[in-house]
N, C-alpha and C positions, 0 to 999 in steps of 0.2 A: 434377463434370467428366464422370463416366461417364454420368450422366443426360442432360447436354447432348449428349454424343456420340451416345447412343441416339436422341435427338430429331432430331438433324441427319441421321443415317442414315435414319431413318424418313421424314423429309420429303423427302430426296433420292430415295429409292425411290418415294415417292408421285408425285413430279414426272415420273419416267420411266415412270409407269403400271404399276408393280409392284403387285399386289393388296395391299390394306391388311393382310390377315392375314399374308401372307408378309413384308411389310415389317416389321411389328412383331416377327415371329419372328426374323428376321435381326438386327434391332437388339438384341433381348434376348440372343441368343447372344453377340454382340460384347460386350455389357455384362458378362455373366458371365465371359467370357474376360479382360476388362480387370481385373476384380477378383480373378482367379485362383480363381474358385469352380468346383468340379467340375460337369460338365455333368449328372451324375445328380441334382444338387440342382435343376437347372432342370426336369427331367422330374417330379421329386417334387412340386415347387411347382405345376406345371401340373395334376397330378392332384388335389392337395389343393384347388386353386382351384375346381374344379367338383364337389368332393365335398360337396355341400350339398343337404339335403332341400328347402330353399326354392327352389332353382333348378328344381325340377319344375314350378313355376308357369309358366315360360317356354314349354315345348312345349305345355302344356295350353291356355294362352291363345292361342297361335298356331293350334293345331288348332281351337279353338272359333271363331275368326274365319274360318278357311278353310271350316269346315263351314257356317257361316251364309251365307257368300258363295255356296256352291254349292247350298244347301238352300232357296232361295226366300225367305229372311228379308228380304233387302235390299229386294225389291219391296214387301213388306207394310209395311215401315217408311216407305218413300217415299210410298206411297199414303196412309197415315195423316197423315204430316207435310203432305202437299199439301192434304188436306181441312181440317186444323186451322190451317195457317199461310198458305195460298195467298192469303188475303184481304188480307195486308199489302202495303204499297207495296214493290215489288221482286219481288213474285210468287214465281216459282220459285227465285229467288236466296235469298229468305228460307226457303223450304221446304228448300233445299239445306243451309243451316246448321242448321235445326231437326232434320232427319233425321240429321245428323252427331252431334248431341247424343245422340239416342236410340241410334244405333249405337255410340257411344262406350262405352255401358254394357255392351257385349257383346264387343267385339273386342280392344281394347288395342293395336292397331297402326295407325299412320297410313296405311301403304301398303295394308293390308287394306281400310281405309275408301276409299282413293283408287281402288283397282283394282276393288273390288266394288260398294259403294254408289255410288261416283263414276261408274261406267259407266251406272248407271240414271239418275242425276241429269242427267248431260250429254246423254244420249239424249233425255230429256224436254224439256230446255231447248232443244236444237237443233230439236226438232219444233215448238216454240212460238215460233221466230224469234229466240232469243237468240244473239248473236254467239258463235262458237266460243271465241274468246280469253277473253271475259268469263266464259263458262260454266266453262272450265277454271280460270280464276283464282279464282272463288268456290269451286269444289270443292277446289282445291289449298289455299286458305286454311282452309277449314272442316275439312279432314282433320287439321289440327294440334290440334283439340279432342280427338280420339280418345284419344291416350295420356295426357291429363291426367285425364279422368274414368275412375274404375276400371271394369274392370281395366286395368292398364298394364304393358307389358313393360319399358319403359325405367325405370319407377319401381322395378320389381323388381330390375333390374340395379344401379341406384343404391343401393338399400337394402342389397344384398349387398356392394357395393364399399365402402360407408362404415359398415356395421354400424348402419344406421338402421332403425327399425321399418317394415316394409312396410305394415302395417295403417294406421299413422299417415300414411304417404305417400299411400296410396290415398285416405283421407278428406281429406287436404290438397289433393288435386287436384280434388275435386268442384266447389267454388265457383270455383277458378281456371279450370276449363274453362268454367263458365257465364259468368264475367267476359269471357273471350276471345270467346265466342259473342255476348254482348251488344254488345261493341265492333264485331264484324263486322256484326251486324244494323243497328246505328245507322249505320255507314258505308255499307252498301248503300242504306238509306233515303235518306240525304243525297245519295249519288252519283246515284241514278236520278231524284231530285227536281230536282237542279241541271241534269242533262243532259236532262231531260224525255224519257227513253227510252220510246218507244212500246211496245217489246217487253217492258218490265218492268211492264206493267199488272197490278194485283191481279186475282185470280180471284174469282168469286162465292162468297160464304160460304153454304154449305148445311149446316145442322146435321145433316140426315139422312145426308149423306156421312161426316161425322165419326163418327157412331154405327156405320154399317156397316163402315167401314174399321177402326174400333177392334175390332169384333167379329171381323172376318175376320183381323185381325192380332194378336189378343189373345195367342196363344202366343208370338209374336215380341216383342211389346211388353212382355210380362211378364218377359222375361229380365233387364233391368236391375234390376227390383224384387227378383228373387231374389238377384242378385249383390250389389247394394248393401245390401239388407236383411240378408243373411247377414254382411256385413262390419260393419255398424253394430251388430248384435246380438251380435257377437263369437262366433258359433257355429262359425266355420270359420277355418282358417289360410289364407294366400294360396295355398298349394299345393293345399289341399283345395278352395278356391274355383275354381281353374283346372279341377280335375276335374269339379266340379259344372257349370261353364259348358260344358265339352266334352260332358258327358252330356246336358245340356239342349238344346244345339245339335243333337245327333244326333236327339233325340226330336222336336224341332220340324221338322227337315228331313224326317223320316219322316212326320210328321203332314201336312205339305203335299205329300207324295208326290214331292218333287223329288230326293231322294237316291237315285241309282242307284249300282251298284257302281263304275262308271267314275268318277263324281264323287267318291265317297268315296276312291277310290285317288288321284285328283288332289290332294285335300285332304291326304292322308297324305304323299304325295311332297313337296309344297310345304312341309309342316310339317317333315319330316326335313331338307330342304335348309337352311331358314332356321335351324332349331334347331342344326344342326351348325356353321354359321358362327358363331352367337352363342356357343356353348359353347367353340369353339376360341379365339375372341377373349377370352373370359373367362379361359380357362386361361393364354393368353400374357400378358394384362394382369396376372394374379396374379403371374406370375413377374417381370414388369417392375416391379411395385410393390414387390417385395422389395428391389430395388436402390434405388428411390426412397426407401423408408423407411430403408434403411441409410445413405443419404447425407443424411438429414434435410432433404430438399428442402421438404417441407410446412412444417416449423418455421421454416426460414430464410426462406421466402417470406412467411409470416405476420409474422415479425419485421421484414422490410423494409417491408411495407405499413404496419405499425403505426408504424414510425419515420418514414416519409416522407409518409404520408397521414393527416392527423388527422381529416378529415371523413368520416363513414360514407357520406354521400350521394355524395361524389366517388368513394370507394372502390368502392361497389356499381356505380356507373356504369361505372367502368373495368373491373370484372370482367365486366359484361354486354358491353361492347365486345369484350373479349378472347374471350368465349364465342361471340359472333356470328361473329368471324373464324375461330375454331376450327371452328365448325359449317359454314363454307363449304367446308372441306376434308375433314373427317372425318365419318363416319356417326355417328348418335346413340350407339349402344352403345359404339363405339370411343372417342369423345370423353369419355363418362362414365367409362369404365374408366380412362382415362389421367389426366384432370384432376380428377375429383371428390375423391379423397383429399387432393390438394394444396390445392385451392381451398377446401375445407370449413374447413380451419384458418385460411385467410385471412379468409373472411367472418365467422368467429366473432369476430374482432377488431372487426368493425363491428356486432356485436350480432345477427347473423342466425343463426337456428337451423338444424339439419340438415334439418328437414322443409320449411321455406320455401325453403332453398337447393336442395333436391332438385327441387322443383317448378319453381323458376326455371331451374335448369340444364337440366332436361328440356325446358322450353318453348324455351329457346335453341337446343337441338339440333334441335327441330322447325322453328323458323324457318330454321335452317341447311339443313334438308332441302330447302327450296324456294328456296334462294339459290345462284346460280352461284358458282364454276365447277363444283363437284362435286355440286350439289343433285340427288339422285336423284329427288326428287319432281317436278322439272320434266320429266324424261324420261319418267317413268311417266305423269304427267298429259298430256303431249303424245301419248303412244301411245294412251291411253284416248280422248282427244278427237279423234284422227286428224288432228293438226296438227303444227307444228314446235315444238321447245323455245323458239325465239326468239319465236314468237308468244305462247306462254304466258307467257314472262318479261315481255314488254312489257305485257301485260294485267294481270299480277300486281303490278307495281310499286306502284300506288296502294294495294293491299291491305296493304302493309307498314305503312301508317299505323295502322290499327286493331290489327294484331298487335303493333306496338311499344308502343302505348298499353296494351294488355293486359299486356305484359311489364313495363312500369313499375309498373302497379298491383300485380302479383304481387310485384315487387321491393321496393316501398316501403310496402305495406299488409299487415303481417304477419297481421292477422286473417283475410284472405282464405284463407290456407293453414293457419292454426293454430287457428282457432276450433272447427271441427268435430272435429278430432283431440283437442283438449283436452277438449271436452265429452264425447265418447264414452269416451275412455280414462281420464277422471277418475272414471268410474263403476266 
């Protein structure tokens, strides 16, 4: 009853446009008062919730992404992707997706991909005659790949919220991200072929261009190798990996001569703002989860699902529908902190492990990020593209097809998310 009251209060405050962080805080205070718990327990719980060494990965990965955006890395990645993939049907749309795969191995944030690399991609597509709406839609869809392929901020948050190995989650997201990218590439190929889009003609394949862009962009392109290699070899923890990514991003920016004091200051300020919001949300969610655990909401929910739903297929479909709806209204970290501990117990009844569920849940929140009415990605994408959110939304609707296909593959093919973690951690 207390948990339901907190959810109603939070939703009511959301609807009157009270910020999510304040809404959650007010609802949690009401919950503690209803249970007669001292307020000092609330503050203690909030402090304990963020007192984790693993959480250091969050600011490090955010800072690494920001430094790469201001340090000239994004242009080098796009140039190489264009030389290597521009010959495919769909031209720069395929390049857009390929560049997002490469940048995914450095940033860990969909919005960092959208605002940084996305600006370079949309500028090039506009210069080559691509419709603004289509360019924004491709960029918006491809940025969902970023937080699946390690490093990933939302997978770190999920791992800490559910006590799941962050290393296994990172490895579980590798093939999941590639599957989503493959779905998007196939869709773009079919889309431009059916519509006979003149502006989507492939570019000439010139081997020499691949070589020179690879040489010029080698320091930037080597970053995913360092990050993923360190993870696979097990030589670093996720927090140490974040520090390595940040240090490498700083060195690459200095190498390209793009990092000025002003740009570094901008990256630091943006990192502090984003980290502060995430840490506060994590602290409030930790306090809220104490009430949820005390009322045994997760156990009751799993018992209800096990009693009334006998088919794992139907159960997982219903969980996905619920998560898509949640993602329409809540930002990814918020949704994960609230529902992950509850739904993990539910999906266990259907035979889904914590790593597969973590990747599935994270991708659901990414799809929600580009879905109205609260999809922040729509507004960021529209701002970067210089158009309206309505234009971006109309152009993005067809792209939900490959994204949902990718989601179904992640949800029903466990090997996509479990094969690599099992292989590496079995050693």
